[in-house]
C-alpha positions in Angstrom: -39.4 31.5 52.5 -37.2 30.9 54.8 -39.1 31.2 58.3 -36.0 33.0 60.7 -36.1 36.4 62.2 -32.2 36.7 61.4 -30.9 39.7 59.3 -29.1 37.6 57.1 -32.6 35.5 56.2 -34.6 38.4 56.0 -32.2 39.9 53.4 -31.8 36.5 50.9 -35.8 36.2 50.9 -36.9 39.6 50.0 -33.9 39.2 47.1 -35.7 35.7 46.6 -39.2 37.6 46.3 -38.2 40.2 44.2 -36.9 37.8 41.1 -40.1 36.3 41.3 -42.7 36.8 39.1 -46.7 37.1 39.4 -48.4 34.1 38.3 -45.1 31.6 38.9 -46.4 27.9 39.4 -46.9 26.7 42.9 -43.2 25.4 44.2 -42.3 21.9 43.9 -41.3 21.9 47.9 -42.6 24.2 50.5 -41.7 23.3 54.6 -42.6 25.5 57.0 -41.5 25.2 60.6 -40.2 22.3 60.3 -38.9 20.6 64.2 -37.7 17.4 65.0 -36.5 16.4 68.4 -34.5 12.6 68.6 -34.7 13.0 72.7 -31.6 14.1 73.5 -30.9 16.9 70.7 -33.1 19.0 68.6 -31.8 17.6 64.9 -34.1 20.3 63.3 -34.9 23.9 64.8 -37.8 25.6 63.2 -36.5 24.9 59.6 -38.2 26.6 56.2 -37.6 27.0 52.8 -39.4 26.7 49.4 -38.3 24.8 46.3 -39.0 26.1 43.0 -40.2 23.8 40.1 -37.3 22.3 38.0 -34.5 23.8 40.3 -31.4 22.2 41.1 -31.2 22.9 44.9 -28.8 21.7 47.7 -28.6 21.5 51.4 -24.9 22.7 52.5 -23.5 21.8 56.0 -21.3 19.4 58.0 -22.1 16.0 59.7 -24.6 17.1 62.7 -26.2 19.7 60.5 -29.6 18.1 60.1 -29.2 17.0 56.3 -30.0 13.4 56.9 -32.7 14.2 59.2 -34.6 16.6 56.8 -33.9 13.9 53.9 -35.4 11.5 55.6 -38.8 13.5 56.3 -38.9 14.3 52.8 -38.2 10.9 51.7 -41.2 9.8 53.7 -39.1 7.3 55.8 -40.1 8.9 59.0 -43.0 10.9 60.1 -43.6 14.6 60.6 -43.0 15.4 64.0 -43.8 19.6 64.0 -44.2 21.8 61.1 -45.8 21.2 57.3 -44.4 20.2 53.9 -46.6 20.6 50.7 -44.7 18.5 47.9 -45.9 18.6 44.5 -49.3 19.7 45.8 -49.7 17.2 48.2 -49.6 17.2 52.0 -46.5 15.2 53.2 -48.4 14.4 56.5 -51.7 13.2 54.9 -51.0 11.9 51.2 -47.4 10.7 51.5 -48.6 7.5 50.1 -49.8 9.2 46.6 -46.6 11.5 46.8 -44.2 8.7 46.5 -45.2 7.7 43.2 -43.9 11.4 42.1 -40.7 11.0 43.7 -37.2 9.3 43.1 -35.0 9.0 45.7 -31.2 8.2 45.7 -29.8 7.2 49.3 -26.7 8.0 50.8 -26.0 4.1 50.9 -26.2 1.9 47.8 -29.1 0.0 47.3 -28.4 -1.8 44.1 -28.6 -5.8 44.1 -25.0 -6.5 43.2 -26.3 -10.3 42.6 -28.8 -9.0 39.7 -27.3 -7.4 36.2 -27.5 -3.8 35.5 -31.1 -4.1 33.6 -32.3 -6.5 36.5 -32.0 -4.4 38.7 -34.0 -1.9 36.6 -36.6 -4.6 35.7 -37.2 -5.3 39.2 -37.4 -1.4 40.3 -39.9 -0.8 37.8 -42.3 -4.2 38.6 -42.4 -2.4 42.4 -44.0 0.6 40.9 -46.6 -1.4 38.5 -45.2 -0.5 35.1 -46.5 -2.6 32.5 -44.2 -5.0 30.6 -43.9 -3.1 27.4 -43.4 0.3 29.5 -41.0 -1.4 31.4 -38.5 -2.3 29.0 -39.3 0.8 27.0 -38.4 2.9 30.1 -35.4 0.4 30.9 -33.8 0.5 27.8 -34.0 3.9 27.8 -32.5 4.6 31.6 -29.8 2.4 29.9 -29.0 4.7 26.8 -29.4 8.0 28.9 -27.0 6.9 31.2 -24.3 5.1 28.9 -25.1 1.7 30.4 -26.3 -0.2 27.7 -23.1 -2.5 26.8 -23.2 -3.0 30.9 -26.9 -4.5 30.6 -26.3 -7.9 30.9 -23.4 -7.4 33.7 -23.6 -8.1 37.2 -23.9 -5.1 39.1 -21.1 -5.7 41.5 -18.7 -5.3 38.3 -19.6 -1.9 37.9 -17.3 1.2 39.3 -18.1 3.6 42.3 -19.4 5.7 39.2 -21.4 3.3 36.9 -23.2 2.1 40.1 -24.1 5.5 41.1 -25.3 6.2 37.5 -27.4 3.4 38.1 -29.0 4.6 41.2 -29.9 7.2 39.4 -31.6 5.3 36.5 -33.7 3.8 39.0 -34.2 6.3 40.8 -35.7 7.9 37.4 -37.3 4.9 35.6 -40.8 5.7 36.4 -41.0 9.4 36.1 -41.1 11.5 39.0 -41.1 14.6 38.7 -38.6 15.2 42.5 -35.6 13.6 42.9 -34.5 13.6 46.5 -30.4 12.7 47.0 -28.7 12.6 50.0 -25.1 13.1 49.5 -25.0 11.2 46.4 -21.5 11.4 45.6 -20.1 9.7 48.6 -17.7 7.7 48.0 -17.0 8.5 44.5 -13.5 9.9 42.7 -13.5 13.9 42.0 -14.2 12.2 37.9 -16.8 10.6 38.6 -18.2 13.2 40.8 -18.3 15.8 38.1 -19.7 13.4 35.7 -22.6 12.1 38.1 -23.2 15.9 38.8 -23.4 16.7 35.2 -26.2 14.6 34.6 -28.4 16.1 37.2 -27.8 19.4 35.5 -28.5 17.8 32.2 -31.9 16.2 34.3 -32.8 19.7 35.4 -32.5 20.8 31.9 -33.8 19.0 29.5 -36.8 17.0 31.6 -37.5 19.4 33.7 -36.7 17.5 37.1 -36.6 19.3 40.2 -33.4 17.9 41.9 -32.9 18.7 46.1 -29.4 17.0 47.7 -27.9 17.1 50.5 -24.0 18.0 50.4 -21.0 18.7 52.2 -19.0 19.0 49.2 -18.9 23.1 48.5 -18.0 22.5 44.7 -21.3 20.6 44.7 -23.4 23.4 46.2 -21.5 25.7 43.7 -23.0 23.7 40.8 -26.5 24.3 42.0 -29.1 27.0 41.3 -29.7 28.0 45.1 -28.0 26.6 48.2 -29.8 26.4 51.5 -27.2 26.4 54.7 -27.9 24.3 57.6 -25.9 24.3 60.8 -26.7 22.3 64.5 -30.5 22.0 63.1 -31.1 25.6 61.7 -31.6 27.1 58.5 -29.1 30.0 58.4 -29.1 31.2 54.7 -30.8 30.3 51.4 -29.4 31.7 48.3 -27.6 31.2 44.9 -24.5 30.4 45.4 -23.0 34.1 44.0 -24.9 35.6 47.1 -23.8 33.9 49.4 -20.3 34.7 48.4 -21.1 38.3 48.2 -22.0 38.2 51.8 -18.5 37.6 52.8 -16.7 41.4 53.4 -14.3 41.2 50.4 -11.1 39.4 50.3 -10.5 36.7 52.7 -6.9 36.3 54.4 -6.3 33.4 56.7 -3.5 33.2 58.9 -2.1 29.6 60.5 -0.5 29.9 64.1 0.2 27.9 67.2 -1.5 30.5 69.0 -4.4 31.8 66.9 -6.3 33.8 69.8 -2.8 35.6 70.7 -2.4 36.2 67.5 -6.0 37.6 66.8 -5.9 40.1 70.0 -3.0 41.3 68.3 -4.2 42.1 65.2 -7.6 43.8 66.6 -4.7 46.0 68.6 -2.3 47.0 66.8 -4.3 47.1 63.0 -7.6 47.8 64.0 -9.5 45.4 61.9 -12.1 42.6 62.8 -9.8 39.6 62.6 -11.6 36.2 64.1 -10.3 33.4 65.0 -11.7 30.1 63.5 -10.4 26.5 64.1 -7.2 27.3 65.1 -6.9 29.9 61.9 -7.4 33.7 62.3 -9.4 35.0 59.0 -9.6 38.5 57.8 -12.3 39.6 55.7 -11.7 43.1 54.2 -12.3 44.6 50.9 -8.3 45.3 50.6 -7.3 42.4 52.6 -4.0 42.3 50.2 -3.0 45.5 51.6 -2.2 44.0 55.0 -0.2 41.0 54.3 3.0 43.1 53.9 2.4 45.2 57.1 1.3 41.6 59.1 4.4 40.0 58.1 6.8 43.1 59.2 5.0 43.0 62.3 3.9 39.9 63.6 5.5 37.4 60.9 7.3 35.4 64.0 4.2 34.6 65.3 2.6 33.6 61.6 2.8 30.0 60.7 1.1 30.3 57.0 -0.8 32.5 55.1 -3.3 32.5 52.0 -5.3 35.0 50.4 -8.4 34.9 47.8 -11.8 35.9 46.9 -14.2 34.2 48.6 -15.7 30.9 48.2 -18.8 29.0 49.4 -16.1 27.7 52.6 -15.6 31.3 53.2 -19.4 32.1 53.2 -20.1 28.9 55.7 -17.9 30.2 57.7 -19.1 33.7 57.9 -22.1 32.6 58.5 -21.8 29.7 60.9 -18.4 31.0 62.6 -16.8 27.6 61.6 -15.4 25.8 58.7 -17.9 23.3 56.8 -15.4 20.6 57.8 -16.0 21.0 61.3 -19.1 19.1 62.7 -20.6 20.3 65.7 -24.0 18.1 65.8 -22.1 15.0 66.2 -23.3 11.6 65.0 -24.9 9.9 61.9 -28.2 11.4 62.9 -28.6 15.0 61.5 
């Protein structure tokens, strides 16, 4: 699965291998040793992973982590530089044309034509894939029903809300019956309710139509709903596991202390309490099996230097910090690329 020499990844892969049974069909997607160089920086560094058939799989990372570059490679928008990718039994480098007919792609930025009606968007898209008139009419009607857009079929796409427009994007991507659906930050610009609705549609596609879904995201709540999550940071694949497995890597409860001088507070906690404390983006984080027992002692001893305190069970955000040393919202790569 993930080609990496890190202890975390090795353990993750061993766990994944034990869950697979002999005779399992070939994966929907397998990537090995992917590297991509923009000239001024490496966007991907020796990235490898496997996505199973009918899996809902997420790449989780901040801006600059390599997600967008990886999406461009997998969706055949840019050619491979280094590495090998097999998708749905096709070599991405030599069989991209044949592969495109089996892919559905939803881009981060809208691709629907606002000057066309909802139905016309589907019909024109279907013609690009060579669908016959009868087949196209039937499939378009099916998509309108599936995504509850039938009542808006004759309306201009420009009149749709953000959530309905995203549904139309998904209907377009699925019109030709793809086996693998690729989505780049698919809920960008949606309100929380529309995001939940869109993600529910993805889950139904996976469970009812056995479509393999691969998405990129920087939202932990989206990644939480996926079967497995690949953590990307600064071009490297840090870990691949289920959300529960990622959270289990965090050492117990998570105590987060806000302070004007996080580095000084970290030093004092280590010196006085002999517990592992890490300064992360202006806070001090303590992972401890019984962190709740430290709260009273910390406030009695260092309360004057603590401006805020939170305690909870590990989240995917905590897992990301544990694996990378910084919060998910803090991108380290910069720029749109990656």
